[in-house]
C-alpha positions as MATLAB code, in Angstrom:
seq = 'MLSRVFGFGRRSFDSLSEQEILALAISSEEDDGRIYRAYADGLAEDFPQSAKVFEAMAEEEDGHRDSLIELYRKRFGERIPLIRREHVRGYYERKPDWLVRPLGIEHVRRQAEEMERQAYRFYVEAAKRTTDASTRKLLDELAAAELGHENSAQELEQQHVPGEVKEEEATAEQRQFILTYVQPGLAGLMDGSVSTLAPIFAAAFATHATFQTFLVGLAASIGAGISMGFTEVASDDGKLSGRGSPIKRGLTVGIMTTLGGLGHALPYLIPHFWTATIVAAIVVFFELWAIAFIQNRYMQTPFWRAAFQVVLGGALVLGAGVLIGNA';
ca = [
     111.159  105.394   91.602;
     107.738  104.386   90.457;
     109.337  103.858   86.622;
     111.996  100.759   88.325;
     109.077   99.154   90.179;
     106.338   99.249   87.211;
     108.928   98.777   84.288;
     108.161  102.396   82.942;
     110.621  103.103   80.849;
     112.119   99.731   79.960;
     112.202   98.207   76.604;
     110.379   94.664   76.414;
     112.622   92.099   75.468;
     110.721   91.061   71.917;
     111.311   94.751   71.026;
     115.544   94.582   70.981;
     117.522   93.939   67.827;
     120.015   91.447   67.102;
     123.017   93.135   67.460;
     120.917   94.865   71.030;
     120.538   91.376   72.291;
     124.493   90.132   71.773;
     125.552   93.720   73.804;
     122.941   92.347   76.439;
     124.886   89.382   76.477;
     128.096   90.358   76.874;
     127.161   92.778   80.021;
     125.373   90.188   81.282;
     128.069   88.130   81.473;
     130.697   91.026   82.969;
     128.343   91.359   85.307;
     128.313   87.370   85.993;
     132.428   87.720   86.438;
     131.887   90.543   89.056;
     129.868   88.532   90.713;
     131.759   85.611   90.995;
     135.026   87.389   91.872;
     133.000   89.227   94.852;
     132.002   85.685   96.026;
     135.429   84.425   95.702;
     136.963   87.582   97.660;
     134.183   87.057  100.463;
     135.381   83.531  100.636;
     139.124   83.464  100.327;
     139.443   83.656  104.307;
     137.324   80.506  105.276;
     136.766   78.901  102.577;
     139.945   79.015   99.766;
     138.860   76.028   98.181;
     135.853   77.257   96.944;
     137.102   80.728   96.369;
     139.388   78.964   93.860;
     136.597   77.637   92.147;
     134.500   81.352   91.960;
     137.538   82.578   90.600;
     137.809   79.782   87.655;
     134.558   80.397   86.918;
     134.584   84.879   86.722;
     137.861   83.458   84.114;
     135.363   81.616   82.258;
     132.385   84.266   81.947;
     135.836   86.025   81.076;
     136.309   83.743   78.187;
     132.650   84.112   76.880;
     132.400   88.124   77.128;
     135.469   88.064   74.778;
     133.942   85.527   72.828;
     130.965   87.315   72.048;
     133.161   90.333   71.329;
     134.723   88.694   68.955;
     131.315   88.131   67.481;
     129.878   91.144   67.518;
     133.143   92.864   65.886;
     132.413   91.041   62.991;
     128.558   91.743   62.924;
     127.992   95.063   63.829;
     131.895   96.827   64.444;
     133.582   98.247   66.911;
     130.537  100.393   69.296;
     128.691   98.212   71.592;
     125.533  100.049   72.994;
     124.342  100.280   76.431;
     122.319   97.990   77.335;
     121.994   96.177   80.690;
     119.341   93.698   82.540;
     118.048   96.853   84.379;
     116.949   97.977   80.865;
     114.675   95.377   80.100;
     111.677   94.470   81.102;
     111.219   90.932   82.061;
     115.156   89.684   81.598;
     116.334   88.179   84.994;
     118.181   90.118   87.365;
     120.601   89.281   90.445;
     120.470   89.710   93.892;
     122.966   91.858   95.875;
     123.651   89.092   98.508;
     127.378   89.102   96.878;
     128.038   92.483   98.970;
     126.230   90.485  102.591;
     129.819   89.782  104.514;
     129.964   86.983  105.408;
     128.926   84.689  102.880;
     127.092   81.395  103.938;
     129.222   78.420  101.545;
     126.244   76.593  101.044;
     124.033   79.613  100.176;
     127.110   80.989   97.670;
     126.962   77.814   95.528;
     123.248   77.572   95.411;
     123.181   81.178   94.263;
     125.765   80.443   91.673;
     123.636   77.133   90.315;
     120.720   79.272   90.072;
     122.776   82.158   88.011;
     123.460   79.493   85.506;
     120.266   78.493   85.587;
     118.397   80.994   85.463;
     120.978   82.854   82.203;
     120.651   79.239   80.313;
     116.058   79.173   80.909;
     115.758   82.815   79.450;
     117.956   81.904   76.891;
     115.844   78.451   75.517;
     112.360   80.935   76.344;
     113.741   83.488   74.366;
     114.338   81.214   72.178;
     111.579   79.776   71.588;
     109.651   83.482   71.367;
     111.388   84.588   67.806;
     111.373   84.146   64.446;
     113.725   85.093   63.364;
     116.250   82.284   62.360;
     119.646   84.263   62.983;
     117.946   85.167   66.282;
     117.264   82.286   67.335;
     120.729   80.781   66.092;
     122.626   83.216   67.889;
     120.284   82.558   71.881;
     120.417   78.511   71.542;
     124.149   79.492   71.447;
     124.498   81.468   74.212;
     121.709   78.727   75.800;
     124.638   75.591   75.177;
     126.861   78.165   76.721;
     125.503   79.079   79.872;
     124.459   75.081   80.402;
     127.997   74.875   79.917;
     128.644   77.268   82.920;
     126.383   74.539   85.337;
     128.614   71.981   83.978;
     131.756   73.437   84.019;
     131.351   74.820   87.804;
     130.268   70.974   89.031;
     133.247   70.297   87.581;
     135.817   73.021   88.688;
     134.015   72.178   92.340;
     134.862   68.351   91.911;
     138.629   69.349   90.953;
     138.890   72.210   93.766;
     136.501   71.265   96.303;
     136.582   67.286   96.943;
     134.349   65.392   99.463;
     136.505   65.872  102.465;
     137.142   69.681  101.903;
     133.355   70.436  101.600;
     133.120   68.542  104.862;
     135.349   70.814  106.498;
     134.341   73.762  105.005;
     130.433   73.132  106.032;
     132.005   72.535  109.637;
     133.774   75.551  110.189;
     130.810   77.714  108.832;
     128.452   76.065  111.504;
     131.274   76.682  113.889;
     131.082   80.077  112.913;
     127.496   80.477  113.159;
     127.401   79.055  116.866;
     129.987   81.091  117.895;
     127.964   84.741  116.391;
     124.549   83.569  116.580;
     123.628   80.367  119.123;
     126.214   80.990  121.948;
     125.019   84.633  122.351;
     121.541   84.299  121.824;
     121.702   81.136  124.164;
     123.207   83.842  127.030;
     121.013   86.021  126.385;
     117.985   83.517  126.645;
     119.825   82.412  129.705;
     120.041   85.753  131.432;
     116.828   87.255  130.703;
     114.659   84.148  131.266;
     116.883   83.740  134.751;
     118.218   86.990  136.405;
     114.455   87.998  135.939;
     112.644   85.632  137.724;
     113.569   86.810  140.863;
     112.368   90.866  140.554;
     108.999   89.702  138.388;
     108.055   86.922  140.615;
     109.203   89.617  143.877;
     107.106   92.321  142.419;
     104.321   90.151  142.008;
     104.072   88.260  145.350;
     104.729   91.472  147.535;
     102.006   93.972  145.571;
      99.617   91.691  144.281;
      99.598   94.460  141.423;
      99.405   93.251  138.079;
      99.885   95.854  135.795;
     102.908   96.899  138.466;
     104.675   93.998  138.326;
     104.083   93.570  133.860;
     106.217   97.200  134.486;
     108.840   96.017  136.644;
     109.344   92.892  134.025;
     109.623   95.543  131.239;
     112.176   97.762  133.044;
     114.310   94.318  134.025;
     114.007   92.738  130.499;
     114.713   96.071  128.668;
     117.652   97.064  131.049;
     119.255   93.509  130.954;
     119.236   93.429  127.142;
     120.887   96.862  126.750;
     123.448   96.058  129.786;
     124.090   92.224  127.741;
     123.944   93.824  124.015;
     126.577   96.352  125.085;
     128.471   94.136  126.815;
     129.035   91.569  124.495;
     130.298   94.220  121.671;
     132.716   95.709  124.118;
     133.871   92.177  125.513;
     135.349   90.980  122.138;
     136.063   92.288  118.774;
     136.216   88.826  116.908;
     139.266   89.283  115.516;
     141.326   87.251  118.062;
     138.485   84.861  119.236;
     137.148   84.305  115.693;
     133.243   84.437  116.999;
     132.074   87.043  114.183;
     130.219   90.519  114.110;
     130.724   91.571  117.882;
     127.200   93.986  116.013;
     125.964   91.187  115.052;
     126.400   89.143  118.495;
     125.519   91.952  120.635;
     122.571   92.135  118.861;
     121.592   88.680  119.158;
     122.608   88.350  122.948;
     120.243   92.123  123.500;
     117.409   90.706  121.441;
     117.194   87.269  123.460;
     117.851   89.157  126.988;
     114.616   90.724  126.607;
     112.899   88.067  125.057;
     113.723   85.851  127.892;
     112.314   88.131  130.295;
     109.467   89.591  128.475;
     108.289   85.866  127.917;
     106.741   85.782  132.018;
     106.060   89.653  132.123;
     103.459   90.108  129.605;
     101.111   87.272  131.519;
     100.653   90.284  133.828;
      99.330   92.100  131.479;
      96.198   89.729  133.003;
      94.228   92.241  135.319;
      93.784   88.889  137.945;
      97.024   88.100  139.728;
      96.373   84.428  140.090;
      95.564   83.642  136.587;
      98.855   85.648  135.449;
     101.128   84.053  137.608;
      99.628   80.716  136.735;
     100.707   81.771  133.228;
     103.602   82.704  133.431;
     104.866   79.967  135.378;
     104.052   78.045  132.338;
     105.879   80.224  130.119;
     108.679   79.769  132.520;
     108.422   76.039  132.255;
     108.500   76.387  128.355;
     111.563   78.368  128.072;
     114.325   76.631  130.626;
     113.219   73.918  128.793;
     114.086   75.785  125.403;
     117.317   76.575  126.770;
     117.701   73.134  127.428;
     117.137   71.910  124.220;
     119.119   74.420  122.360;
     121.908   73.375  124.857;
     121.552   70.105  123.551;
     120.699   70.580  119.822;
     123.710   73.250  118.737;
     126.211   72.621  122.391;
     125.658   68.812  122.351;
     125.195   68.776  125.989;
     123.414   65.998  127.193;
     119.796   67.100  127.335;
     119.134   65.312  131.120;
     122.007   66.727  132.267;
     121.332   70.627  130.721;
     117.584   70.249  131.764;
     118.439   69.593  135.466;
     120.903   72.768  135.440;
     118.854   75.278  133.753;
     115.275   73.579  135.863;
     117.435   73.644  138.715;
     118.742   77.324  138.560;
     115.625   78.666  137.485;
     113.565   76.986  140.316;
     115.692   78.593  143.049;
     115.959   82.271  141.464;
     112.407   81.652  141.191;
     111.917   80.514  144.703;
     113.878   83.771  146.291;
     112.012   85.926  143.854;
     108.445   84.399  145.686;
     110.283   84.153  149.343;
     111.454   88.071  149.109;
     108.425   88.529  147.829;
     106.049   87.438  150.599;
     108.408   88.594  153.972;
];
């Protein structure tokens, strides 16, 4: 483990021979081809046109690999030493984000562009540091190939993903984000912020004991979060509705529900009752306006209508809690 962190057991790039540099280039092209195919697989269902771009880029990587192998055979024979990125100190590495599902289309595009730029910059800088003419020529050729990859990627994107298709894919990705995270998070925040008002303020005005009120709020918030989270997971697996992973939705709604309740429960850690209550009321005000903002920002609900609905509902629940607590 320590050897991986501190680079022990790795070769420096300067110590590699031309044969090893060529072998490293071959393995790097193979890895990048696999990564592009993984991108294509991850995008195929939701973004088929962009998936075609990465399939074509993978085929280009295969072509470059084949050319490198042919060059290697002419110079060094049939046996290619196994040398990979992780064997060379300071060599660029690829983050394993292609293993994550679902893939974000814009993130994948940026990552692919960065992959090509990393390889290009590395070969250019490596060429500057070498004094051997043949090695410098080889590195310059590899840099030119990587720069060609980036230009090819742009051409392929223009071919397979014209402007209207890109807009459609961006809209689909935004919709998926709203369905998987925003809607569950908003539902959780509303439930946690509003539904816990009555028990927390009822306990506060009934007992005037701040710490006991905090315990009531803590229990109500955590209980509501667990309940909402499990309900979200059990209610819809996301396959037919297209709402995404039930685990992600359940975690989102559970966490936001808990936070919504804890927001106005935490002030009751203050030992002075009226100070704690005033602070809690201020927190409630900001919670309700945050809900209205999210509704306006992501759900396209007119802001003042959202604010009126949320504030009115919150005020009614808060008033019910205060009345019950003073009964």
